[in-house]
Residue, then its C-alpha position, 0 to 999 in steps of 0.5 A: x803831246x799836242x791837243x786835238x783841234x778840228x782842222x776847220x776850227x777858228x782862232x776863237x774856237x781854238x782859244x776857247x778850247x785850249x784856255x778851258x783845257x789849261x784851266x782844268x789843271x789841278x793846283x798840284x799839276x800846276x806846281x809840278x809843271x812849274x817846277x819842270x818849266x824851271x828845269x827847262x829854263x835853267x838849261x836854256x842858253x837864251x836865258x843863261x846868256x841874257x841879263x835883261x829878261x821880260x816875263x809875265x805873271x800867270x793868269x787864266x791857267x797859264x804856267x806859273x812863272x814865279x819859280x823862274x823869276x825867283x831863279x833869275x833873281x838869284x842869278x843876279x839878272x834883271x826881270x821886267x813885267x809888262x804894263x798896259x801903256x797908259x796912253x798908247x792903246x794896245x801897247x806895252x811898257x816893261x817895268x823893272x820888277x823886284x820882290x818889293x815892287x808895288x803891284x796893281x790890277x789892270x783892266x784885265x784883272x792881271x797883276x802888273x807893277x804900278x806905273x813908275x816912269x823911272x822903272x821903265x826899260x825900253x823894249x829894244x834894250x831887253x835881251x829876251x821877252x818871254x811871251x804868254x800864248x794860248x796855243x802854238x803849233x809845230x812851226x812856232x806859230x803863236x796864238x795869243x789872247x787876241x789883243x795884239x799886244x805882243x805882236x806889236x811889241x815883237x814887230x821889229x823881231x818879225x820884220x828884221x830879226x832884231x831886238x829882244x829875242x822872243x821865247x814862248x812859255x806854255x803848257x804841253x797841252x797848249x800845242x796843236x797840230x797847226x794854227x790858222x795864221x795871219x800875215x801879222x802873226x809873229x812865229x816864235x824862234x823858241x818855245x819852252x814847255x815843261x817837257x820840251x824846248x822847241x827851237x826853230 
């Protein structure tokens, strides 16, 4: 079920509309959708076949990824979280994440692991990067928050289909009919929502 957006809506207008929509979800709806997302992920071969998987912690009404993280830990898989690169502006590092990881708040007030160079996993050594997004369309185009962090992280995938496989995670209400795309946008090969697993 895609959200209706005006065909002439700008990327920023779409961002505002969809972010507002997912913020209005109740705690009960969020728990229900998180459980459904886990069930979809448990059936996804991409995650089942991977050992080193980057995820993110939910923020701003995003799907709660903790149930998926708990399940991956139970499967003996290694989970990594993004950390804002301290001296390479606009880039991410990925740090190994366990239940004991010490956390801090970044400049966007998002929880991330405290920087410890011993825990960094080079992005090209990851198997899968689960990416947050604000909106997506039927062709796999992704609209992020506008910072370009994941576009930069996935640029090698975009150019050569090499490196970690990106998998988008989103509420069903974040699907729109079509997104205005730009040359640097990275279409995703897979997006998992509580009700569907899209593959392109």
